[in-house]
C-alpha positions in Angstrom: 0.0 0.0 0.0 1.4 3.4 -1.0 1.9 5.5 2.2 0.0 8.8 2.4 1.9 12.0 2.1 1.1 14.8 4.4 1.8 18.2 3.0 4.0 20.3 5.3 2.3 23.0 7.3 3.0 26.5 5.9 3.6 29.3 8.3 2.9 31.8 5.5 -0.3 32.7 3.7 -0.2 32.4 -0.1 -2.6 34.4 -2.3 -3.1 33.8 -6.1 -3.9 36.7 -8.3 -3.9 37.3 -12.0 -0.5 37.9 -13.5 -2.0 40.1 -16.2 -5.5 41.1 -17.1 -8.2 43.5 -15.9 -8.2 42.2 -12.3 -4.4 42.1 -11.8 -3.5 45.7 -11.0 -6.7 46.4 -8.9 -6.0 43.2 -6.9 -2.4 44.2 -6.1 -3.5 47.8 -5.3 -6.2 46.6 -2.9 -3.8 44.2 -1.1 -1.2 47.0 -0.9 -3.8 49.2 0.8 -4.0 46.5 3.5 -0.3 47.3 4.3 1.2 44.5 2.3 4.4 44.9 0.3 6.5 42.3 -1.6 9.8 41.5 -3.2 9.2 40.1 -6.7 11.1 37.1 -8.1 13.1 37.4 -11.3 10.5 35.5 -13.3 7.8 37.7 -11.9 5.7 34.8 -10.9 6.1 34.9 -7.1 6.1 37.9 -4.7 7.6 37.3 -1.3 5.8 39.2 1.5 8.0 41.6 3.4 5.7 43.5 5.8 3.6 40.3 6.6 4.2 36.6 5.8 1.7 36.9 3.0 3.0 35.9 -0.5 1.5 36.4 -3.9 1.5 33.8 -6.8 0.9 35.4 -10.2 -1.0 33.1 -12.4 -3.8 32.8 -15.0 -7.2 33.6 -13.5 -8.7 30.3 -14.8 -6.1 28.4 -12.7 -6.9 30.1 -9.4 -9.8 28.0 -8.2 -7.9 24.8 -8.9 -4.8 26.0 -7.1 -7.0 26.7 -4.0 -8.6 23.2 -4.4 -5.2 21.6 -4.5 -3.9 23.5 -1.5 -1.2 25.2 -3.6 -2.6 28.6 -2.6 -4.6 29.5 0.4 -6.7 32.4 -1.1 -7.2 33.9 -4.5 -8.6 37.0 -6.2 -10.7 35.8 -9.1 -13.9 36.7 -11.0 -17.1 35.3 -9.5 -17.9 33.9 -13.0 -14.7 31.8 -13.1 -15.1 30.6 -9.5 -18.7 29.6 -10.0 -18.1 27.9 -13.3 -15.2 25.9 -11.9 -17.3 24.8 -9.0 -20.0 23.6 -11.2 -17.5 21.7 -13.4 -16.1 20.0 -10.3 -19.6 19.2 -9.1 -20.5 17.6 -12.5 -17.3 15.5 -12.2 -18.4 14.2 -8.8 -15.9 16.2 -6.8 -16.8 17.6 -3.4 -17.0 21.4 -2.9 -13.7 22.7 -1.5 -13.7 26.4 -2.2 -16.1 29.3 -1.8 -16.4 33.1 -2.1 -15.1 34.8 1.0 -15.6 38.5 0.0 -16.9 40.6 -2.9 -14.1 43.1 -3.7 -16.0 45.8 -5.5 -14.1 46.0 -8.7 -14.1 44.1 -12.1 -17.9 44.3 -12.3 -19.5 42.7 -15.3 -22.4 40.4 -16.0 -22.8 37.0 -17.7 -25.6 37.7 -20.1 -27.6 35.8 -22.7 -27.7 37.7 -26.0 -29.7 37.1 -29.2 -29.6 38.6 -32.7 -31.0 42.2 -33.0 -33.6 40.8 -35.4 -35.2 38.7 -32.7 -38.3 40.0 -30.9 -37.5 38.7 -27.4 -40.6 37.3 -25.7 -39.0 35.2 -23.0 -36.6 32.3 -22.2 -38.9 29.7 -23.9 -37.7 31.0 -27.2 -34.4 29.2 -26.5 -36.0 25.7 -26.5 -34.2 23.5 -29.0 -31.7 26.3 -29.8 -27.9 26.3 -29.6 -26.2 28.6 -27.2 -22.5 29.4 -27.7 -20.6 30.1 -24.4 -17.4 29.7 -22.5 -19.5 29.0 -19.4 -21.4 25.8 -20.1 -22.0 25.0 -16.4 -23.6 28.3 -15.6 -25.7 28.2 -18.8 -27.0 24.7 -18.1 -27.8 25.6 -14.6 -29.8 28.6 -15.7 -31.6 26.6 -18.4 -32.5 24.0 -15.8 -34.1 26.6 -13.6 -36.1 27.9 -16.5 -37.2 24.3 -17.5 -35.7 24.7 -21.0 -33.9 22.1 -23.0 -31.3 23.7 -25.3 -27.8 22.8 -26.5 -24.7 24.5 -25.2 -21.8 25.0 -27.7 -18.5 25.4 -25.9 -16.2 28.1 -27.3 -13.1 29.4 -25.6 -13.1 32.7 -27.4 -14.8 35.0 -29.9 -18.2 33.8 -28.6 -20.0 36.8 -30.1 -19.4 35.8 -33.7 -20.9 32.3 -33.3 -24.4 33.3 -34.7 -22.8 34.9 -37.7 -20.8 31.7 -38.4 -23.9 29.5 -38.0 -22.5 27.8 -34.9 -25.3 28.9 -32.6 -28.5 30.9 -32.5 -27.7 32.7 -29.3 -24.7 33.3 -27.0 -24.0 33.7 -23.3 -20.9 35.8 -22.6 -19.5 38.4 -20.2 -20.8 41.9 -20.8 -19.4 45.2 -19.5 -20.4 48.1 -21.8 -22.3 46.0 -24.4 -20.3 47.6 -27.2 -18.9 44.2 -28.5 -22.5 42.8 -28.6 -23.7 45.8 -30.5 -20.8 45.5 -33.0 -21.9 42.0 -33.8 -25.7 42.8 -34.1 -26.5 41.2 -30.8 -28.6 42.4 -27.8 -28.5 41.2 -24.2 -31.9 39.8 -23.0 -31.2 37.9 -19.8 -28.6 38.2 -17.0 -27.3 34.8 -15.9 -24.9 36.0 -13.2 -23.7 39.4 -11.8 -20.0 39.1 -11.5 -17.1 41.0 -9.9 -13.7 40.2 -8.4 -14.0 38.1 -5.2 -11.7 36.8 -2.7 -12.0 33.0 -2.8 -10.8 30.6 -0.1 -11.2 27.0 1.1 -14.3 25.7 2.8 -12.2 23.8 5.3 -10.5 25.7 8.2 -6.8 26.6 8.1 -4.3 25.5 10.6 -3.9 27.9 13.6 -1.0 29.9 12.1 -2.6 30.5 8.7 -6.0 31.0 10.3 -4.5 33.9 12.4 -2.9 35.4 9.3 -6.2 35.1 7.4 -8.2 36.7 10.2 -5.7 39.6 10.2 -5.9 40.0 6.5 -9.7 39.9 6.5 -9.9 42.7 9.1 -7.5 44.9 7.1 -9.4 44.0 3.9 -12.7 44.9 5.3 -11.3 48.2 6.5 -9.8 48.9 3.1 -13.0 48.1 1.3 -15.0 50.3 3.7 -12.6 53.2 3.4 -12.8 53.3 -0.4 -16.1 55.1 -0.4 -15.8 56.7 3.0 -15.1 60.4 3.6 -14.9 62.4 6.8 -17.4 65.3 6.6 -16.7 68.2 8.9 -18.9 71.3 9.3 -20.4 73.8 11.8 -24.0 74.6 12.5 -26.3 76.0 15.1 -27.9 73.6 17.5 -31.4 74.3 16.2 -30.3 73.0 12.7 -29.5 69.5 13.9 -33.0 68.2 13.3 -32.7 69.2 9.7 -29.1 68.1 9.2 -28.9 64.6 10.6 -31.5 63.1 8.3 -29.2 64.2 5.4 -26.5 61.8 6.8 -28.3 58.4 6.5 -25.1 56.6 5.6 -23.0 58.2 8.3 -21.9 56.7 11.6 -23.1 58.5 14.7 -21.6 62.0 14.3 -19.2 63.5 16.8 -20.7 66.8 18.1 -18.7 69.4 19.9 -19.9 72.6 21.4 -18.3 75.9 20.2 -17.5 78.8 22.4 -20.2 81.0 20.8 -23.2 79.6 22.7 -25.4 77.4 20.5 -22.7 76.8 17.8 -21.7 73.2 17.2 -18.9 71.5 15.3 -19.7 68.2 13.8 -17.7 65.5 12.1 -19.3 62.5 10.5 -17.8 59.4 8.8 -19.9 58.9 5.7 -19.8 55.6 3.8 -21.5 56.9 0.7 -20.7 59.4 -2.0 -20.4 63.0 -0.7 -21.5 64.8 -3.8 -21.7 68.6 -4.5 -25.5 68.2 -4.5 -25.3 66.7 -1.0 -23.1 69.5 0.3 -25.5 72.1 -1.1 -28.4 70.4 0.6 -26.5 70.4 3.9 -25.7 74.1 3.5 -29.3 74.9 2.8 -30.2 73.0 6.0 -27.9 75.2 8.1 -24.4 73.7 7.7 -21.4 76.1 7.2 -17.7 75.6 6.7 -18.2 72.2 5.0 -15.0 70.2 4.5 -14.7 66.7 3.0 -11.5 64.8 3.9 -10.2 61.5 2.5 -9.7 58.5 4.9 -6.3 56.8 4.6 -7.2 53.8 6.8 -9.8 52.3 9.0 -9.8 49.4 11.4 -13.0 48.3 13.1 
């Protein structure tokens, strides 16, 4: 009998991200905002963590779920579309679920959409019965068809999905859509959204050993703070006490404001941490309600 081999316990956390592509730079930027820095290898495939024992492995995005499943990497930044499709493929092959989405990261937004020729008058999903649908995401398409109770054929294409109807390979397609310009250029129109996608942090379903669990918890706290601070601003202004009843309802996304009394009697100084957009229109509404000396300051870091 072949003896089992136990993988050595790592005392460092390893995160897989895209080497190149639309998620690569935002992923590194987000992780850097968590206080991480790295020393990059000569082949530019591995980055050794210097400020924390958290390393990066630079790979193709399609490989990231498999690297997590095999234990080569602990976490990965990948599109929800890739993560979900890989999970469905493993399920179809009889494999147990081993990874899941840990956090949505707020960048790389797109949608997996069903598109049909412009000439079609779309009356609903039943029009796809018996049709061929070209896609790079057969698992997601089959899952959606099953929920609709529709039998249709999926045609697997690894690229240039949008030209399949013009080549006679399929009557409809299912592909990622951002602006919709590529569909329009190929006389196609989106009619159904199969999946709303964005970059996510993926990780294992099973628990880490104590060392990596501690590192992962630390990273999650910093990551949550970095994600929260991206849209957060510190709003500072002064107002008379009688204006508070008008001003506070204009800060629905703010944490409980800090209120300090000024030396001029009923004058107050307020500062509020706002987690939504502080637009010019919003500032003007606050001014009309009695705020003065309005200042909006960026937040460099936040830790709950």
